[in-house]
N, C-alpha and C positions, 0 to 999 in steps of 0.2 A: 532861496531856502523857502520850506513850504511853510505858506501861513495856514490859520485857521481855515480859510476861504478855501485852499487850493485841495485840503485836507478830504473838509466835507463831499467835494465834489467827485475826488477818485472812492469816498467811500457809496455815493451815490450810484455808482456804477458797480458796486456790489451785486444786485437784483438782474442783470442783463448778464454782466461776468457769468452768474449760475446758470443762467440758460443758455446763454450764446459762446461761454468760452473758448468752447474745443472750435466752433466755428471761427473763431476770430484769432488763434492760433495755429490752424490750418491753413488759412488764409496768408497771416505773417508767414509763415513755412514757405510757403509755396511762393508768395513774393521773394522773399530775401533768397531764394536759391535758382532765383529765373535772374534778379538784378546779380548779384555777388556767387554764382556757381562754385567759387573755390571754396567756399566755407562748407560744401557738403564732403569737403574731405575731415571736416570736424564733428560732422554729425552723420549717426549711428544713421544709418540708410533703411535696416531691416524695422528697427522702430519705426520711422518715420512709414515705412508701406504698413506696418500693425495698426497705425494712430496712438503711440503708445508713448512717444514724445510730444505730440500735443496735447493728448488728455496731461499728461504731468505737467508741461508747462502753463497751461489754462488753470490747472489749480496749483501751480506757485502763482501766477498772478491773482489768484482768487485770495488766497493767504496773504498777498504784502496785501491788499488793497482793503482785506476786511484787518490787519494791523495796522494801519498805515500811522494811525496816532502813537504806535510804540513797536519800533520793527524789532528790537531787540528780544521778542518774542520769541521772536522767526531765528533767534540765534543757531539753534541747532541745524537747522534746517539749509540755512548759509552754508555753513562750515561744511554738512557736506557737498552743496554745489560747488563750493569753493575747491575742493580736493578733485573731484570729478571734472571743472573746467583746466584744473592747472594738467588731470592725467590729460586730455586732449590737446592739450597748447593753446587754448584758449587765452589772448593777450587784450591786455587795455584798449589796445588799438582797432578791437573789435566791437565793442561797446558800444561804437556813435554809430556804427553800421548795423547793429541790431537795433540800436532805440531808435534809427530813421525807419524803420521796416515795422517796426513795434506802433508807432505812433502812425505813419502812413494808414495801417491797418484798421487800427481804429475808427480813425476818420473812416477811409472807405466799406467796412462793417457797418457802423454805429449810421453814418449816412449823416439826415439832417440834424438825429440826438449829438451827434460829436460838436457843440460849440466849440468855439475858438478859445472860450477859457477853459474849459475842457480838457482841451488837445494839449493848453498850456499845463493845468495841473499834473498830467498826469508825465509832461513832458519834468519839470522838476521832480515827480514822484521817480522816475525812472533815471533821473539822475542821482538820486540819493541812495537807489538800491546799486546802482551802477558804482559809487564810490566805494562802498560798503564791500561788494564783491574784488574789488580791484584790489581793494587795500589788505584783504585779506588774502587772495592770490599772490598777490606777491610778496607776501610775510613766508606762505610755503615755497615758493621760487627760490626765496632767500634762503631760506632753510636748508630745501634740498639740494642747493646748488653746492653750499658751503658745507654741508658735513661732508666726512671721509666717502671718499668716491664716489662722491651727489655728481650731480651734473644739470644740466637744463635742456629741454627740447628734448630729440632723441638720442641716441646711444647706441651703440653693434655691439649683441652680445653673440656667440656661439653657442649651438646646441652640440653640448657634449655628449651627452645620453639623451635615449628616447626610451619611455619605461613605460608598457600597457600593463596599466593598474589592474584593467576591469574588462570586460566587454565596450563599454560605453567611454570609460577615462585614460588617457594615457598624458604621464608626464615628460615635460623636456625641463631639462638642466641645461641653465645658461649661465658661459662662461664669457665675463667680458673680452672684448673682440681685443680690445687695446691694450689686455695685459694687465690692466690697473686694479685698481683697488674695489672689491664689491660693496655696493652702498649697504648701511645699515634699514633696519625699517622695524617698524613695530609690529609683533605677532597677528594676525588679522587683515594686515593690509596688502594691496593688491599692484599691480604693475598694469601698463599699459602696452599691447602692442598692435601696430600699425602691418597691415596685408593688403596690397593692391587687389581689388576684386572685379574681375573681367567684366561683368557681367555690367556693373554699374557704371565700370570706369573711375574709378576713384579708389583711393585710399581708404581703408578704413579701420577704425582704432574701437578696439573691445580690452576690455578690463579683465584681467585673473586675478581671484587671490595667488598671493605666496602662500605653496604649501608645505614650506619644510620652515623650520629656526631659523632665525637669523645669524649672522656671526660663520657662516660655511663661506667657503669659496667660488661659489654659484647662487646665483637664484632659479627655484623650481616654481613652474605653475604644472597642475595636474587637471586637465581640459577634457570637456566633456564633450564627447559629436553627439552634437544635436542633429540627429538623421532627419526631424519634421515626420508630418504625416499629415490627415487629411485635410485637417485647418491649422497646421501650423506650420510654414515653410523651415527646408532645412537651415542648418547654420552657415552664411558661408564663410565665416572665417575660420568657424572650428574645427569645417570640414576640411577647408585648404589647411591647414595645421595640421590634422591626423593623415592627411594624402600626400602634401606637396613639400612639407617640410620635414628633412631627414636627419641625420646626426652630421655636425661639418659644415652644416646652413647657419648662416644668420638671421636674427630678427631685430627689429628697430626696436629699442623699449621707451616708454616714459620713464621717469623715477618714481620710487614705490610714492602712493599715497595713500588717503584713507581715514575717516573719523572713526571706524572700524578696528577697534584694537586691545587689545590684554591691558589691564589695569594693572601693572606690575609694581608700582607704589603699592598695592594693598598686599595683606596677609592674611584674609579669609579665603574661603568656599568658591572654588570656581566651577560653573557646570556649565557644559559645551553641549551645545542643542541642534543637531544637523540636520539635515535631509535630502538625499541625493549627493550631489556633486557640493552641496552646500559644506560637507567634512573637510574641504581645504585647506577654509583660513584656521577651521578646530585645529587640524593636525596641526600647522604653522605653534597654536596656541601650545598645546597639547606636549608637541617635540621641548618649543622653548624653555615651558618650566619643567619637564623630568630633566633636558639636559645643564638647566641653572641648576640642579639640585633643590628646586622648591620645597619646602616640604607642605605648600597648601593640600587640602583636600580636593581632590579632582574628580567629578562626575561626568566620563564619558557619555551622551546618549546619541545613538545615531539609528536611522531608518530608509531605509531603500525597497525596492522592489522585489529582489533576491539576491541569491548567492554570485549570477552570474557578472550583473553590475556594482557588487559591495569590493570599492576599492579599498585598497591599505589593509583589508582585516587582519593580517598575518603580525602586522604592524604593532597594531593598535592592540589585540590580545597580547603580543610578548609583551609590551607595556603594562598592562592591566595584571598580568602574570608576578612581573616582577619587581613591580613600586607599590609599595602598602598602602601608601593615599592614595592610588588610580582605580577608581569602577571603572566599567562598562556596562550599557546595557546596550543592544542592537536588534532592533525590530525588524522583520522582514513583511512583506505586504503577502507574499508567498513564498511557500515552500516549497523548492523542486529538488528533483532528485540529487542528491550530492550532499546538497545542505544541511550541516549538523547541529543540531541544538546541543546549549551549551559550550559550542569551539565556534561555528560561523556567526549564530544568532543567539537569540534569547527569549522573545517573544515573536507568535507572529500577529500580524495588524500592522495600522498604521501605529506611528507614535501618540504613545498614549502615557504620558506623563502621571497619570494621577495611578496608573496600573506600577509605575515606581516611585509612589510617594516619599518615602521612606529614607531613599538613594537621591532626590533631588529638593529635595525641600531641606534646605540647610543653613544654620545661621547666618545670616549677614552674606550669604553668596553672592556674588555677582554670577547673572544669566545671558550667556552669549549663545545668540537665533542665525543659523543661517541655510536657507533654502529658499522654497517656491513662495512668494506671498501669502498664499491662505497656510501653509504650512505656519512662517511663522505667525502670521496673526491667530493661530490656535495655540498654542504656545503660550506667547502672550498674554492672551484672553485669559487663557487657565491659570498663568500665574497668579496676573493682579487678582482675580479670584479667591485665590490662598493667604492675599495679603503680602507678596511681593511688593517692595517699594521700585514705583515706574524706574528711578533713577537707577536699579543695580538690576535694569534690565536693558542687554545692549543688541543689538541687530545691523546684521550687511542686508542691502538689497538693491539691486543694480537697475531700478529702474525705476517707475515711481515713489514718490516718497508716502502715500496713503498709508504703510502700516503705522507710521507716529499718529495720526486718527483717531 
């Protein structure tokens, strides 16, 4: 159990973590993968190469040290981490391995500053954090395994249909290869796909939001091809899915996970705000609300570059035309030949909620945001500035959790 002395020792490392946290976590990952290369199959190597995972872990360790007196403050972040851990197959037996390398890294990076007392304090602190996550993850494993159509680990699904939605996005309709039941899920959640990346010689997990309503005889994901540019490398797994996975092929999936989902128990308005491929969980929410006959007022706001990359536009347009409780606003950053205002898009420029204030500032509404991190930060900040309660703003992000800061 952590004593007050132990907590003070952990808190005393906060300034060091602020300054050298990324150096510490970078050393940790190098050390762990050197001694336990089997864990490379669990961690996203693209984020390792880009330094994103090191930064995310540094922020998590810093946050834990800052709130060591009351870790319950971190409950939302820990819930999100627990879902991500379950989605890639992290189990209780992995925690001692991670703990060993983390403590060794603290000693090796801090050198003489890492006294035996400090290492002991961090050992106890890590044990407390591990227990919190293991308990949360075990509950998720139990829930996903015991639910109808549920499973633990990987389950094979067959690609029944492969549909091009835009120049960048392709949908994969996935049917259980064992002909068993399709699992339920909460609109907004994701599944994890694993593919072998020959370049790295490892299996790689990637999370993709489910892009249709639950209750179908399939699961659907809609994947953006990450082509890459001069500064960002091409997405290994997204390109493999686009180029090498065809109808009739099989994919190994983890069960649906995620703490970003539609609050179905409410009857208040729903505002769905997305950028680019961030529309995929919003389509799941929209489809579910419509198919279930929900009378809730729904505002669908989406932004993308132009009509060529605008996925599912006819589908959303048809819903808005047929359902009196649904409105849609689409922003195009640039308008190209053939893009029709009032049909394909409504306003030119980036998503600007102030331009559609009357359509999105609805009494007691819940706001769901998904897209690039800067996009979500901009929408969140505008909503907060307009007096929307923070608890009414929900978001999905597959990287660092800094959106919560």
